[in-house]
C-alpha positions in Angstrom: -12.9 22.6 -11.2 -16.5 21.7 -10.8 -17.6 20.8 -14.4 -21.5 19.9 -13.9 -23.9 19.8 -11.3 -27.0 17.4 -11.6 -29.6 17.8 -8.7 -32.6 15.8 -8.9 -35.7 15.8 -6.7 -33.8 18.1 -3.6 -36.1 20.8 -2.2 -38.1 22.5 -4.6 -35.8 21.4 -7.5 -37.0 18.9 -10.0 -34.4 18.4 -12.2 -31.5 21.1 -12.5 -28.7 20.6 -14.6 -25.5 22.9 -14.6 -22.4 23.2 -16.7 -19.5 25.5 -15.0 -16.8 26.9 -16.3 -13.8 28.2 -15.7 -13.2 31.5 -14.1 -15.6 33.4 -13.0 -20.0 32.1 -12.9 -22.5 33.9 -11.5 -25.9 32.9 -10.2 -28.6 35.3 -9.7 -32.4 35.5 -9.5 -35.2 36.8 -6.9 -35.0 35.8 -3.7 -36.2 32.6 -2.8 -35.8 31.4 -6.2 -33.4 28.3 -5.2 -30.0 29.9 -5.2 -28.8 28.7 -1.8 -30.7 25.3 -2.3 -28.2 24.9 -5.0 -25.5 25.9 -2.4 -26.7 23.5 -0.2 -27.0 20.3 -2.2 -23.0 21.1 -3.0 -22.3 20.7 0.5 -24.4 17.7 0.6 -22.1 16.5 -2.1 -19.2 17.6 0.0 -20.1 15.6 2.7 -22.9 17.9 4.8 -25.3 16.7 6.9 -28.5 14.7 5.3 -32.3 15.1 6.3 -35.1 13.4 4.4 -36.8 16.9 4.9 -34.7 17.9 1.9 -36.3 15.4 -0.6 -38.7 16.9 -3.1 -42.3 15.9 -1.8 -43.8 13.2 -3.0 -40.6 11.8 -4.1 -38.7 9.1 -2.8 -35.3 9.8 -3.0 -32.8 13.1 -3.8 -30.3 12.2 -6.2 -27.1 14.7 -6.2 -24.2 14.6 -8.6 -21.3 16.8 -9.5 -18.6 16.1 -11.9 -15.1 17.8 -11.1 -12.1 18.2 -13.7 -8.3 17.7 -12.3 -6.0 17.4 -15.1 -3.1 18.2 -12.7 -3.4 17.8 -9.5 -1.2 15.8 -7.0 -3.1 16.5 -4.0 -6.5 15.3 -5.4 -4.6 12.8 -7.1 -2.7 11.6 -4.2 -5.6 11.0 -1.7 -7.5 9.4 -4.2 -4.8 6.6 -4.1 -4.8 6.7 -0.9 -8.5 5.6 -0.7 -8.3 3.3 -3.5 -10.4 5.3 -5.7 -10.0 5.3 -9.4 -9.0 8.4 -11.2 -7.6 9.7 -14.7 -7.8 13.2 -14.6 -12.1 13.2 -13.7 -14.1 12.8 -10.3 -17.9 11.7 -10.6 -19.7 11.8 -7.1 -22.9 10.6 -6.6 -25.2 10.7 -3.6 -28.3 9.6 -3.1 -30.9 10.3 0.0 -33.6 8.2 0.8 -36.6 9.2 3.2 -35.5 6.6 5.2 -32.1 8.4 5.9 -30.0 6.2 4.5 -27.3 7.6 2.1 -25.6 6.1 -0.5 -22.5 7.6 -2.0 -19.8 7.1 -4.9 -17.0 8.5 -6.2 -15.9 7.1 -9.9 -18.0 4.0 -9.3 -16.3 3.4 -5.4 -18.3 3.2 -2.8 -16.9 5.6 0.1 -17.7 6.9 3.2 -19.2 10.2 4.7 -15.4 10.3 6.2 -14.0 9.9 3.0 -16.1 12.0 1.4 -15.1 15.2 3.8 -11.9 14.5 4.1 -11.8 15.3 -0.1 -14.0 18.1 0.4 -11.5 20.4 1.6 -9.8 19.6 -1.7 -12.1 20.1 -4.2 -14.3 23.5 -3.4 -14.2 26.3 -0.8 -17.6 27.7 0.5 -17.6 31.2 1.7 -20.8 32.2 2.8 -22.7 32.9 6.4 -21.3 30.1 7.9 -17.6 30.6 6.8 -18.1 34.5 7.9 -19.1 32.5 11.6 -16.0 30.9 11.1 -14.1 34.3 10.4 -15.2 35.5 14.0 -14.2 32.2 15.9 -10.5 33.3 17.5 -9.4 29.6 17.3 -9.8 29.4 13.7 -7.8 32.6 13.2 -4.1 30.5 13.8 -5.2 28.0 10.8 -5.7 31.3 8.4 -2.3 32.9 9.7 -0.9 29.7 8.6 -2.4 29.4 5.7 -1.1 32.6 4.7 2.5 32.2 5.9 2.8 28.6 4.2 3.0 27.3 7.8 0.3 24.1 7.5 3.2 21.8 6.9 5.5 22.8 9.3 2.1 22.9 12.0 1.2 19.3 10.9 4.5 18.3 11.7 4.3 19.8 14.8 0.9 18.4 15.6 2.5 15.0 14.8 5.5 15.3 17.2 2.8 16.6 19.9 0.5 13.8 19.9 3.6 11.4 19.8 4.4 13.0 23.2 0.8 13.0 24.3 0.5 9.0 23.5 3.9 8.8 25.2 3.2 11.2 28.7 -0.1 8.8 29.0 2.3 5.8 28.6 4.4 6.9 31.0 1.5 7.9 33.5 -0.3 4.4 33.1 3.3 2.4 33.8 3.8 4.4 37.2 0.9 3.6 38.0 1.4 -0.1 37.5 4.8 0.4 39.5 3.1 2.2 42.0 0.4 -0.2 42.6 3.4 -3.2 42.7 6.0 -1.4 44.7 2.7 -0.9 47.4 2.9 -5.0 47.5 6.5 -5.8 47.1 7.5 -5.9 50.7 4.4 -8.2 51.3 5.7 -9.9 47.8 10.0 -10.1 48.8 8.3 -11.5 52.5 5.9 -14.5 50.9 9.1 -15.1 48.6 11.8 -15.8 51.2 8.9 -18.0 53.0 8.6 -19.8 50.6 12.3 -20.2 49.7 13.1 -21.1 52.5 11.5 -24.0 53.1 12.8 -25.7 50.0 10.0 -26.9 49.1 10.1 -30.3 45.9 7.5 -31.3 44.0 5.2 -34.2 45.4 7.2 -33.7 48.7 4.2 -33.8 50.7 2.7 -37.3 49.5 6.2 -39.0 50.0 6.2 -37.3 53.4 2.5 -38.3 53.9 3.4 -41.9 53.3 6.4 -42.3 55.4 4.3 -40.5 58.0 1.8 -43.1 58.3 4.4 -46.4 58.1 6.2 -44.3 61.0 3.0 -43.8 62.9 2.2 -47.6 62.5 5.9 -49.4 62.4 4.8 -51.5 65.4 1.6 -52.9 64.5 3.3 -53.4 60.8 6.1 -55.1 62.1 3.7 -57.5 64.4 1.8 -57.9 60.9 5.2 -59.2 59.2 6.3 -60.9 61.8 3.4 -63.3 62.1 3.3 -63.5 58.1 7.2 -65.0 58.3 6.0 -67.2 61.2 3.3 -68.4 60.0 4.6 -69.3 56.4 7.8 -70.5 57.6 9.6 -70.3 61.2 6.7 -72.7 63.1 7.1 -76.2 63.3 3.0 -76.3 61.7 4.2 -73.6 59.4 2.6 -73.8 56.0 5.8 -74.0 54.1 6.1 -77.4 56.9 3.0 -78.7 55.9 3.5 -78.0 52.0 6.8 -79.9 52.5 5.2 -83.1 54.1 2.2 -82.6 51.5 5.3 -82.7 48.2 6.6 -85.6 49.9 3.9 -87.7 50.3 3.2 -87.0 46.6 6.6 -88.1 45.5 5.3 -91.4 46.6 2.3 -91.2 44.6 4.3 -90.6 41.6 6.1 -93.5 42.1 2.6 -95.4 42.2 1.2 -93.3 39.3 2.9 -90.9 37.0 -0.1 -89.2 36.3 0.3 -87.3 39.2 3.9 -85.6 38.4 2.0 -82.2 37.3 0.2 -81.9 41.1 3.6 -82.9 42.3 5.4 -80.2 40.0 2.6 -77.7 41.5 3.5 -78.5 45.0 7.1 -78.1 44.8 6.6 -74.5 42.8 4.3 -73.5 45.4 6.8 -74.2 48.0 9.3 -72.4 46.0 6.9 -69.3 45.7 6.0 -69.1 49.5 9.7 -69.2 50.4 10.3 -66.3 48.4 7.6 -64.7 50.0 8.8 -65.6 53.9 12.0 -64.5 52.6 10.4 -61.3 51.7 8.7 -60.9 54.9 12.1 -61.6 56.6 13.6 -58.9 55.1 10.8 -56.5 55.7 10.4 -57.1 59.3 14.5 -56.4 59.1 13.9 -53.0 57.7 11.4 -51.7 60.1 12.1 -49.1 62.3 10.6 -47.5 64.9 11.8 -44.3 64.7 10.0 -41.6 66.9 12.6 -38.7 66.2 12.2 -38.8 62.4 8.3 -39.5 62.8 8.3 -36.3 65.1 10.5 -34.4 62.0 8.6 -35.5 59.0 5.6 -34.1 60.9 6.8 -31.0 61.7 8.1 -30.9 57.6 4.3 -31.7 56.9 3.5 -29.0 59.1 5.5 -26.6 57.0 4.3 -27.8 54.0 0.7 -27.9 55.2 1.0 -24.1 56.5 2.4 -23.3 52.6 -1.0 -24.7 51.4 -3.2 -23.4 53.2 -1.3 -20.0 52.1 -1.3 -20.3 48.6 -2.7 -23.8 48.0 -4.5 -25.7 47.6 -1.8 -28.6 46.5 2.0 -27.8 46.6 2.3 -27.5 42.9 -0.1 -24.1 43.4 2.6 -23.2 45.6 5.5 -23.8 43.5 3.5 -21.7 41.2 2.8 -19.0 43.3 6.6 -18.5 43.5 6.8 -18.5 40.3 4.4 -15.4 40.0 5.9 -13.8 42.4 9.3 -14.1 41.1 7.8 -12.5 38.2 6.1 -9.8 39.9 9.4 -8.6 41.0 11.2 -9.3 38.0 8.7 -7.5 36.3 8.8 -4.4 38.6 13.0 -4.4 37.9 11.6 -3.9 34.1 9.4 -1.4 34.4 11.5 0.7 36.1 13.8 0.4 33.8 11.6 1.1 31.2 9.8 3.6 32.8 14.1 5.3 32.7 14.0 4.8 29.0 10.3 7.0 28.6 11.3 9.7 30.5 14.3 9.8 28.8 12.6 10.0 25.3 10.1 11.8 26.9 12.7 14.9 27.6 13.9 14.6 24.4 11.0 14.7 22.9 9.6 17.8 24.6 12.7 19.0 24.2 12.4 18.9 20.0 8.8 19.8 20.2 9.3 23.0 21.9 12.2 24.0 19.6 9.6 23.3 16.9 6.9 25.4 18.3 9.5 28.5 19.3 10.5 28.5 15.5 7.0 27.9 14.7 5.9 30.9 16.4 8.9 33.0 15.6 7.6 32.4 11.8 3.8 33.1 12.4 4.6 36.7 14.0 6.7 37.4 11.1 3.5 35.9 8.6 1.6 38.3 10.6 3.2 41.3 10.0 2.5 40.5 6.5 -0.8 39.5 7.0 -1.5 42.7 8.9 -0.2 44.7 5.6 -2.0 42.3 3.0 -5.2 42.8 4.8 -5.3 46.4 5.1 -4.2 47.0 1.6 -6.9 45.2 0.2 -9.6 46.2 2.7 -8.5 50.1 1.6 -9.3 49.1 -2.2 -12.5 47.8 -0.9 -13.6 51.5 0.9 -12.8 50.8 4.4 -9.7 53.3 4.0 -9.3 53.6 7.7 -9.3 50.0 9.1 -6.9 48.4 11.0 -5.9 44.9 11.4 -3.8 43.1 13.6 -2.7 39.6 14.8 -2.8 39.7 18.6 -1.0 36.9 20.3 -2.0 36.2 23.3 -0.3 35.2 26.8 3.7 34.8 25.1 5.6 33.3 27.3 8.8 34.6 27.4 11.9 33.1 29.2 10.1 30.1 31.0 11.6 26.8 30.9 11.3 24.0 28.7 8.9 22.5 31.4 6.3 25.2 31.8 6.6 25.5 28.1 5.7 21.8 27.4 2.9 22.0 30.0 1.0 24.8 28.1 1.7 23.2 24.6 -1.3 22.5 22.4 -1.2 20.2 19.4 -0.9 23.5 16.9 2.1 24.7 19.2 2.1 27.7 21.9 0.6 30.6 20.1 -3.2 31.7 20.9 -4.0 34.5 18.2 -6.8 36.6 17.3 -8.0 39.2 14.9 -8.3 42.5 15.9 -10.1 45.2 14.1 -10.6 48.8 14.2 -12.9 50.1 11.5 -12.7 53.6 12.2 -10.0 56.3 12.8 -9.4 56.7 17.0 -11.2 53.6 18.2 -9.0 50.9 20.1 -8.1 47.6 18.5 -11.0 44.9 19.2 -11.8 41.3 18.8 -13.0 41.0 15.0 -16.3 39.1 17.0 -17.1 42.0 18.4 -17.0 44.7 15.9 -17.3 43.7 12.2 -20.6 44.0 10.8 -22.2 41.9 8.0 -21.1 44.0 5.2 -17.6 44.5 6.7 -17.3 40.2 7.2 -18.3 40.1 3.9 -15.3 42.7 2.4 -12.5 41.0 5.5 -13.1 37.5 4.5 -13.2 38.6 0.6 -9.4 40.3 1.3 -8.5 36.8 3.1 -9.3 34.8 0.3 -7.8 37.4 -2.0 -4.6 37.4 -0.6 -4.8 33.5 0.1 -5.8 32.5 -3.7 -2.1 32.6 -5.1 -1.0 30.1 -2.8 -4.3 27.7 -1.9 -4.9 24.3 -3.5 -8.4 24.3 -3.7 -9.2 25.0 -7.3 -12.9 26.0 -6.7 -14.1 29.1 -4.7 -18.3 29.6 -3.9 -19.6 32.9 -2.6 -22.7 33.3 -1.0 -23.7 36.4 0.2 -20.2 38.2 -1.0 -22.6 41.6 -1.7 -23.8 41.4 2.2 -24.3 44.7 3.5 -22.3 46.5 0.7 -23.8 48.7 -2.5 -22.2 51.7 -5.0 -18.6 51.8 -5.1 -18.0 49.4 -3.0 -19.9 46.7 -4.9 -17.8 47.6 -7.7 -14.7 47.2 -6.0 -16.0 43.7 -4.6 -16.7 42.9 -7.7 -13.0 43.4 -9.3 -11.5 41.9 -6.3 -14.0 38.3 -7.3 -13.2 38.8 -10.8 -9.8 38.9 -9.7 -9.9 36.0 -7.9 -11.5 34.0 -11.2 -7.8 34.4 -12.6 -6.4 31.6 -9.7 -9.0 29.6 -9.2 -13.0 29.1 -10.7 -15.6 31.1 -9.1 -19.3 30.5 -8.4 -21.1 33.6 -7.2 -24.2 34.0 -6.0 -25.5 37.5 -5.9 -28.2 40.5 -6.2 -25.5 43.1 -7.4 -25.2 44.4 -11.0 -21.8 45.6 -9.9 -20.8 41.8 -9.3 -22.8 40.0 -11.5 -21.8 42.0 -14.8 -18.1 40.8 -14.1 -19.2 37.5 -15.1 -17.9 35.0 -17.8 -21.2 33.4 -17.7 -24.4 34.4 -16.3 -27.0 31.9 -14.6 -30.1 32.5 -13.7 -32.2 31.1 -10.7 -36.0 31.4 -11.1 -39.4 29.4 -9.7 -41.7 28.0 -12.1 -45.5 26.4 -11.6 -45.7 22.7 -13.6 -48.8 21.3 -13.3 -49.7 22.8 -9.7 -46.1 22.0 -8.5 -43.4 24.8 -7.6 -40.0 23.8 -8.5 -36.7 25.8 -9.3 -35.2 25.9 -12.5 -31.7 27.6 -13.5 -30.5 28.8 -17.5 -27.5 29.9 -18.7 -28.2 33.6 -20.2 -27.3 34.3 -23.7 -26.2 38.3 -24.4 -29.9 39.8 -24.8 -30.9 37.8 -21.5 -27.7 38.1 -19.7 -28.6 42.4 -20.4 -32.1 41.5 -19.4 -31.0 40.5 -15.8 -28.3 43.6 -15.1 -31.5 45.2 -15.8 -33.4 44.0 -13.3 -30.6 44.0 -10.6 -30.5 48.1 -11.4 -33.9 48.7 -11.3 -36.0 46.2 -9.7 -39.0 44.9 -10.8 -39.4 47.5 -13.7 -36.8 47.6 -16.1 -36.7 50.9 -17.4 -35.0 51.9 -20.9 -31.9 53.9 -19.0 -31.4 50.3 -16.8 -30.8 48.3 -20.1 -28.5 51.0 -21.1 -26.5 51.2 -17.9 -27.0 47.2 -18.1 -25.1 47.0 -21.9 -22.3 49.8 -20.6 -21.6 47.5 -17.1 -21.2 44.6 -19.6 -18.8 46.2 -21.8 -16.6 46.5 -18.7 
């Protein structure tokens, strides 16, 4: 429950502190005193949109604090645990709004985001006012109200989770089919390119080896002449280098006999002679290996033309051709893998679709049963709220009987197969019409109160705020509404803003909101009324500006119950 609310420098509020109680808390005051400002502050604490315009004139920031107590509430404890917010039965939320539009929000000292705060708000407080009545008018919200009543929220959440999985799977299949289509469009070309490269039986570096061989074959005659001349000049001719060197070596032998210091020179000549002989023999062997082979040259050139053609298409180098072959092979393999993956996903999609349709049909059946109970319960509550002739019906739109699983899954929504709308006939003899087209403000307030009353025993939220619950009602109806609000306070903490004494007199505690002018500035203040002050306020609500003795007496009677 909401234990304490502190508001500073917010709109016309300078400093305001409210300590609330379990049960029914009444807030009253003249129109414009600031009651709705307090509700706006609560909305901000629950994650509502902030604006610098809300800051009190002349102040730098507005500060809002709310202290909640939840001794035993596993939903709140679980949510706070997930957010890593410390919690020992109490929750203190602080929010600061600056003139620059910056927000500082904390929960039990931990910094939180607006998204986190909004998530928590649904577990803390339910506000029923003009905005919530508008929510009731939108058919899209009716299904959620029905599920609340029928205790079907968990089942719907499970279906939504499955449906989201199905949608993600559907998108993956669509993307995969697109990829397969793109690959298949290139498949014939890819297969041709693979065959073209494979037929060439390429080996790495083959073009370099063949280019060298081609050069040798093209210049074989010239090479033979060069080598022949070298061999002749070194070895064969009478005046060959080796012949001259042998003669020099023999002469040097004579010199050594005369002067032994020439020995190194002689030895050098001998070594040179041996080296040149080896070179001459090598030239002879090389000459014998040189082939004049036009047929081989033609084959080499043909092979190089094949390789060069492939390099022009897939190159620039032969290594690039081989890399292209590997890539093309991967594409064909990928095509096979994607086809297998697609088949697997489609089987999973069919299985999941069957489960979703089965769950949705089961949920739809339970909703229809819950709708019947809700219709009876709301009509009963409305009768007690002086709407005796009102008929209320939950209309299921566009029911799909006998359709195939494929058709049903096509029209599935995250919430299931059902589209519903609340229909109402306030008067005898009138046709049922959509709630949004027939309900007056007073009727809407009572219908919302009826729904809140019906959902009260199963709702998880501990605090309900009623703003304008008395809209469009008076007299005996107001008395009944007061009793309903009081009955609700057995299950929840109720904070009720009202102008009607029939409702205000039911409260456990009563707060008066009024304007005061201090130091030339208007501000809203709040005070908890004692018994005498409460009699005066109920009297004011009964009699207006002039509080008569009879109004005071009537007020005392009302407070006695």
